[in-house]
C-alpha positions in Angstrom: 4.5 -126.9 -19.3 1.5 -124.5 -19.1 1.9 -123.8 -15.5 5.5 -122.7 -16.1 4.6 -120.3 -18.5 1.9 -118.7 -16.6 4.4 -118.4 -13.7 6.8 -116.9 -15.7 4.1 -114.4 -17.3 2.9 -113.5 -14.0 6.3 -112.8 -12.6 6.9 -110.5 -15.8 3.8 -108.4 -15.4 4.5 -108.1 -11.4 8.1 -106.7 -12.1 7.4 -104.5 -15.2 4.0 -103.1 -14.5 3.5 -99.9 -12.1 1.9 -101.1 -8.9 -1.7 -100.1 -8.0 -0.8 -98.5 -5.0 1.8 -96.1 -6.6 0.9 -92.6 -6.5 -0.3 -90.7 -9.9 2.1 -89.0 -12.0 2.3 -85.4 -10.9 3.5 -82.6 -13.3 6.2 -80.1 -11.8 5.1 -76.6 -11.9 7.2 -74.3 -13.9 7.0 -70.6 -13.5 7.5 -68.5 -16.6 7.8 -64.4 -15.9 7.6 -62.1 -18.8 8.3 -58.5 -18.9 6.5 -56.3 -21.2 8.1 -52.8 -21.8 6.0 -49.4 -22.2 5.7 -47.0 -25.3 8.4 -44.7 -26.4 8.0 -41.2 -25.5 5.7 -39.2 -28.4 6.7 -35.9 -26.8 9.2 -35.2 -29.3 6.6 -35.8 -32.1 3.8 -34.1 -30.4 2.6 -31.9 -33.3 -1.2 -30.9 -34.0 -0.8 -33.3 -37.2 0.9 -36.3 -35.1 -1.6 -36.0 -32.5 -4.6 -36.1 -35.2 -2.9 -39.3 -36.6 -2.5 -41.0 -33.3 -6.1 -40.1 -32.2 -7.4 -41.6 -35.5 -4.8 -44.5 -35.5 -3.4 -43.8 -38.9 0.3 -43.5 -37.9 1.9 -46.2 -40.3 3.1 -43.5 -43.0 4.3 -40.9 -40.6 7.7 -39.7 -39.3 6.8 -40.7 -35.7 6.3 -44.5 -36.9 9.7 -44.5 -38.5 11.3 -42.6 -35.9 10.4 -44.9 -33.3 10.9 -47.8 -35.3 14.6 -46.8 -35.7 14.8 -46.1 -31.8 13.4 -49.2 -30.9 15.8 -51.3 -32.9 18.8 -49.5 -30.8 20.4 -51.5 -28.2 21.1 -48.4 -26.3 17.5 -48.3 -25.0 18.2 -51.6 -23.5 20.4 -50.5 -20.8 17.8 -49.1 -18.3 14.8 -51.3 -18.5 13.7 -54.8 -19.0 13.6 -54.6 -22.9 15.1 -56.7 -25.6 14.6 -57.4 -29.3 11.4 -57.6 -30.9 9.4 -60.7 -29.8 9.7 -63.0 -27.1 13.2 -63.7 -26.0 14.8 -65.4 -23.0 16.5 -63.5 -20.4 19.9 -64.7 -19.3 19.5 -63.8 -15.9 22.3 -65.8 -14.6 24.8 -63.8 -16.3 23.9 -60.0 -16.0 25.9 -57.3 -18.0 26.0 -53.6 -18.9 24.1 -54.2 -22.2 21.0 -55.6 -21.0 19.4 -54.1 -17.9 16.6 -56.9 -18.2 19.2 -59.6 -16.9 20.0 -57.8 -13.7 16.0 -56.8 -13.1 15.2 -60.3 -13.6 18.1 -61.6 -11.2 17.0 -59.0 -8.4 13.1 -59.9 -9.2 14.2 -63.8 -8.4 16.1 -62.8 -5.5 13.3 -60.8 -3.8 10.8 -63.6 -5.0 12.5 -66.3 -3.1 13.0 -64.1 -0.1 9.0 -63.8 0.0 8.8 -67.4 0.1 7.7 -67.9 -3.5 8.3 -70.9 -5.7 11.2 -70.2 -7.8 11.0 -69.1 -11.4 13.0 -70.8 -14.1 12.5 -68.8 -17.1 12.2 -65.0 -17.7 11.6 -63.5 -20.9 11.1 -60.2 -22.4 8.4 -59.2 -24.8 9.3 -56.6 -27.6 6.8 -54.9 -29.4 6.7 -51.4 -31.5 6.4 -49.0 -28.6 3.7 -47.1 -30.8 0.7 -45.4 -29.2 -1.6 -47.3 -31.3 -4.6 -49.2 -30.2 -4.8 -51.0 -33.7 -1.0 -52.2 -33.4 -1.2 -53.2 -29.8 -4.1 -55.8 -30.6 -1.8 -57.1 -33.6 1.4 -57.2 -31.3 -0.8 -59.0 -28.5 -1.6 -61.6 -31.0 2.2 -62.2 -31.5 2.8 -62.5 -27.8 -0.1 -65.0 -27.7 1.1 -67.1 -30.4 4.9 -67.3 -28.9 3.8 -67.9 -25.5 1.5 -71.0 -26.6 4.8 -72.5 -28.2 6.9 -71.9 -25.2 3.9 -73.6 -22.9 3.5 -76.6 -25.4 7.1 -77.0 -25.5 7.4 -77.2 -21.4 4.0 -79.6 -21.2 5.9 -81.9 -23.8 8.8 -82.2 -21.1 6.6 -83.0 -18.3 6.1 -79.6 -16.7 3.2 -77.8 -15.9 3.5 -74.0 -16.8 2.5 -71.1 -14.8 2.6 -67.7 -16.4 3.2 -64.3 -14.8 3.2 -61.2 -17.1 4.7 -57.9 -15.5 3.7 -55.2 -17.8 4.5 -51.4 -17.7 2.6 -48.3 -19.1 1.2 -49.2 -22.4 2.9 -52.5 -22.3 -0.1 -53.2 -19.8 -2.7 -52.1 -22.4 -1.3 -54.8 -24.9 -1.0 -57.2 -22.1 -4.7 -56.5 -21.6 -5.4 -57.2 -25.3 -4.6 -60.8 -24.7 -8.2 -61.2 -23.6 -9.5 -60.2 -27.1 -7.1 -62.5 -28.9 -8.1 -65.5 -26.6 -11.9 -65.7 -27.8 -10.4 -66.1 -31.3 -8.7 -69.5 -30.5 -9.8 -73.1 -30.5 -9.7 -74.5 -26.9 -6.5 -76.6 -28.0 -4.6 -73.3 -28.7 -5.6 -71.6 -25.6 -3.3 -70.6 -22.7 -4.0 -68.6 -19.4 -2.0 -66.1 -17.3 -1.9 -67.0 -13.8 -0.8 -63.6 -12.8 -1.3 -60.4 -14.9 0.5 -57.3 -13.1 -0.3 -53.6 -14.8 2.0 -51.0 -13.4 1.6 -47.5 -14.4 -0.9 -48.7 -16.9 -3.2 -45.8 -18.3 -6.6 -47.4 -18.0 -8.9 -46.8 -20.9 -12.5 -47.5 -21.5 -11.7 -48.9 -24.9 -10.0 -52.1 -23.3 -10.6 -51.9 -19.5 -13.5 -54.8 -20.0 -11.1 -57.2 -21.0 -9.7 -57.9 -17.7 -12.7 -59.8 -17.4 -11.8 -62.5 -20.0 -11.2 -65.9 -18.5 -7.3 -65.9 -20.0 -6.6 -64.1 -16.8 -6.9 -65.9 -13.2 -5.7 -62.9 -11.3 -4.9 -59.4 -12.1 -3.0 -56.6 -10.0 -3.2 -52.9 -11.1 -0.4 -50.8 -9.2 -0.7 -47.3 -9.3 0.8 -44.0 -7.4 -0.5 -40.8 -6.7 2.6 -39.2 -7.9 2.3 -40.6 -11.3 1.5 -37.8 -13.4 2.2 -39.6 -16.9 -0.1 -42.5 -16.1 -3.4 -40.1 -16.8 -2.0 -38.1 -19.9 -3.2 -40.3 -22.6 -6.1 -38.0 -24.3 -5.6 -39.9 -27.6 -9.1 -40.7 -27.9 -12.4 -39.5 -28.7 -14.3 -42.1 -26.0 -12.7 -40.1 -23.0 -11.0 -36.9 -22.0 -7.8 -38.8 -20.4 -6.7 -42.2 -19.3 -7.3 -43.1 -15.5 -5.2 -44.8 -12.7 -7.8 -47.2 -11.7 -10.4 -49.5 -13.1 -14.0 -48.2 -11.9 -17.4 -50.1 -12.5 -20.1 -48.5 -14.6 -23.4 -49.5 -16.2 -22.2 -52.4 -18.8 -19.0 -53.3 -16.8 -18.3 -54.6 -13.5 -15.0 -55.2 -11.6 -14.5 -58.9 -11.1 -13.1 -60.5 -7.9 -9.9 -61.5 -9.4 -8.7 -57.9 -9.8 -6.5 -56.4 -6.9 -5.9 -52.6 -7.1 -2.9 -51.2 -5.4 -2.0 -47.9 -4.5 2.0 -47.6 -3.7 3.4 -45.3 -1.2 7.1 -45.0 0.3 7.9 -43.1 3.5 11.4 -42.3 4.4 13.6 -40.0 6.5 16.4 -37.9 5.4 18.8 -36.1 7.5 18.4 -32.5 8.6 21.0 -30.0 7.9 24.3 -30.5 9.5 23.3 -34.2 10.5 24.5 -35.8 7.1 26.8 -37.8 8.6 24.7 -39.1 11.7 24.2 -42.8 11.7 20.5 -43.7 11.4 18.9 -43.8 15.1 16.7 -46.4 16.1 15.1 -44.3 18.9 11.9 -42.4 17.8 12.5 -39.2 19.5 16.2 -38.7 18.1 14.8 -39.9 14.6 12.2 -36.9 14.7 14.8 -34.4 16.1 17.4 -35.0 13.7 15.8 -36.4 10.5 12.6 -35.0 8.4 10.2 -37.4 7.3 9.5 -37.4 3.4 6.7 -39.2 1.3 8.6 -40.7 -1.8 5.5 -42.2 -3.6 7.1 -43.4 -6.9 6.7 -41.6 -10.0 6.1 -43.1 -13.5 9.8 -44.1 -14.5 10.6 -45.3 -10.8 8.0 -48.1 -11.4 10.2 -49.6 -14.2 13.5 -48.3 -14.7 16.9 -48.6 -13.3 18.4 -45.5 -11.5 20.7 -44.6 -14.0 18.0 -43.7 -16.7 17.9 -40.0 -17.5 13.8 -40.1 -17.4 12.9 -38.5 -14.1 14.5 -41.1 -11.5 15.2 -39.2 -8.3 18.7 -39.5 -7.0 17.2 -39.6 -3.5 14.6 -42.2 -4.1 15.1 -44.8 -1.3 14.9 -47.7 -3.5 17.5 -46.4 -5.9 18.8 -47.9 -8.4 16.2 -50.4 -8.2 12.7 -50.1 -9.8 9.6 -50.7 -7.9 8.9 -53.8 -10.2 11.8 -55.6 -7.9 9.7 -55.7 -4.9 6.3 -56.9 -6.4 6.5 -60.2 -4.6 6.8 -58.7 -1.3 4.1 -56.0 -1.9 1.3 -58.7 -3.1 2.2 -61.3 -0.4 -0.7 -62.2 2.2 -3.0 -60.1 -0.1 -5.1 -63.3 -1.2 -5.1 -65.1 1.9 -5.9 -62.5 4.8 -9.6 -62.4 5.4 -9.8 -58.6 6.2 -8.1 -57.3 3.0 -10.2 -55.8 0.4 -9.5 -55.7 -3.4 -8.8 -52.0 -3.3 -5.7 -51.5 -0.9 -2.7 -49.2 -0.5 0.6 -50.8 0.1 3.0 -48.5 2.3 6.8 -49.3 2.2 8.9 -47.9 5.1 12.5 -48.6 4.3 14.1 -46.7 7.4 11.7 -49.0 9.6 12.2 -52.0 7.1 8.4 -52.8 7.2 5.3 -52.9 5.1 1.8 -51.8 6.1 -1.2 -52.7 4.1 -4.3 -50.5 4.6 -8.0 -50.9 3.1 -8.3 -48.1 0.8 -11.6 -45.6 1.3 -12.5 -42.6 -0.7 -12.1 -39.3 1.6 -10.1 -41.1 4.6 -6.9 -39.6 5.3 -5.8 -41.7 8.4 -5.4 -45.4 8.1 -5.2 -48.3 10.5 -3.0 -51.0 9.0 -4.5 -54.8 8.2 -1.3 -56.4 7.7 2.1 -55.1 9.0 5.2 -57.1 8.2 8.9 -56.8 7.5 10.3 -55.4 4.1 13.8 -56.4 3.3 16.8 -55.6 5.6 19.1 -52.7 5.1 22.0 -55.2 4.6 19.9 -57.1 1.6 19.0 -53.6 0.5 22.8 -52.7 0.1 23.7 -56.1 -1.4 21.0 -55.4 -4.1 22.0 -51.8 -4.9 26.0 -52.6 -4.9 25.3 -55.8 -7.1 23.3 -53.6 -9.5 25.6 -50.8 -9.9 28.4 -52.9 -11.0 26.5 -53.1 -14.2 25.8 -49.3 -14.7 26.5 -48.4 -18.3 29.2 -45.5 -18.9 27.7 -44.1 -22.1 24.4 -43.7 -20.5 23.8 -39.8 -20.3 21.4 -37.2 -21.6 23.3 -36.4 -24.2 23.5 -39.7 -26.1 19.7 -40.3 -25.4 18.7 -36.8 -26.8 21.2 -37.3 -29.9 19.7 -40.8 -30.9 16.1 -39.5 -30.4 16.6 -36.4 -32.7 19.1 -38.3 -35.0 16.0 -40.9 -35.5 13.8 -38.1 -36.4 16.3 -36.4 -38.8 16.4 -39.7 -40.5 12.8 -40.4 -40.6 12.1 -37.0 -42.1 14.9 -37.2 -44.6 13.7 -40.9 -45.9 10.3 -39.2 -46.1 11.3 -36.1 -48.0 13.1 -38.3 -50.9 10.0 -40.6 -51.0 8.0 -37.5 -51.5 10.4 -36.3 -54.1 10.2 -39.7 -55.7 6.5 -39.8 -55.8 6.2 -36.4 -57.4 8.7 -37.4 -60.1 6.8 -40.6 -60.6 3.8 -38.7 -60.8 5.4 -36.4 -63.5 6.4 -39.3 -65.5 3.1 -41.2 -65.6 1.5 -38.0 -66.4 4.1 -37.4 -69.5 3.4 -41.0 -70.5 -0.2 -40.4 -70.5 0.0 -36.9 -72.5 2.7 -39.1 -75.1 0.0 -42.2 -75.5 -2.8 -39.6 -76.0 -1.0 -37.8 -78.9 0.1 -40.9 -80.4 -3.6 -42.1 -80.6 -4.8 -38.8 -82.0 -2.1 -39.2 -84.9 -3.3 -42.3 -85.8 -6.8 -41.4 -85.8 -5.9 -38.1 -88.3 -7.6 -38.5 -91.7 -5.0 -38.1 -94.6 -6.9 -36.2 -97.3 -4.0 -36.5 -100.0 -4.7 -40.0 -100.3 -6.4 -41.2 -103.5 -9.7 -43.0 -103.1 -10.4 -46.3 -105.2 -12.9 -45.4 -107.6 -15.5 -47.9 -108.0 -16.2 -48.9 -111.8 -19.8 -49.4 -113.0 -21.1 -51.7 -116.0 -21.2 -48.1 -117.8 -17.7 -47.1 -117.1 -15.6 -47.0 -120.2 -13.2 -49.9 -121.0 
């Protein structure tokens, strides 16, 4: 009987347990891509008092603060960039529409990423923040991003996946993303997350926060800039520096980490000369130079992030119109980590007419470069496909007149609200003052001595009976 029981028990263990030679369970990689938009323009609010408020970081009770808050919640501004509501929101990139440009941007990015041979990204998010130029608020909102990302990562790990995080940030959204390094040190090991790839696109580099790229929260950091980006260097709202910079630089107490790669972007294309507008693009180099003019199209600040239908200085003849530069990030960084001769400071030069990309090691005071890497860019067929599909979702009501009206209407509303608040404060002050005066008068009246009141006569033992 014992032998029969042991044989059945052995058979049960054999069939129900995992074989010793079985491979250990490996979690599936799951890429998460997050877009972090830039700040709203301070140009309409650029007065001396507002500038001082921004420098001293005391913008909470200002028209600039309230007007930006009104515009930030207006879905009109979601139609030209990767921006959604406040907080971390998933992008439905499988169903693009005219109301949210984030959907078509994420869809195009994924198409180029797979074209470059990368792993597919299953989830795209947009993190919305206030858009205010405030160092203090950027730190607080970076804390919100960190917390919400932690919840997403925890959920994916529970489902058996190993999440990898990519953050693509723009302008001051990059400075918000860098603040994740300051938030990281405040977390317990069980609450910490790590960013596999951080892209800073057109980000004003500031000595107040540049050292945070050394934080262990970031595994790789790519700083992308352009010489034609004049906006990037205009952040002068600090007493610690004159203006912001395009690049990270070493100084006595700060050394650039090996995980940082700095990329200057450049684009060269050919446009037909006068009278050759209908001429097909020639492959012959001699005919090309004869009938076409070579033009440099280094991207401007808004061409890095916005769709071509934005009214914010996106050139109609830009070779990649209507696509933003961030669409092509996977192709621009390809092979940078694996090539032995590539430095951490490079120039990535796009040649759409040749359908090629050249990468050079950047050297100061050098004007002629020999390409270290030369590989294909996307074909004209794919470019035309992306362009045609994107233009299907161009909003009809996005124009300069509507943009200006919404900006200045928000300022008018904010100004009216603060005027009414000031009136209420003045009236409240008057009421409090009047109440104090009445209380003071009442207390004086109580203390007044009534001389006509008869005093009680004390009777002694000699008083008459």
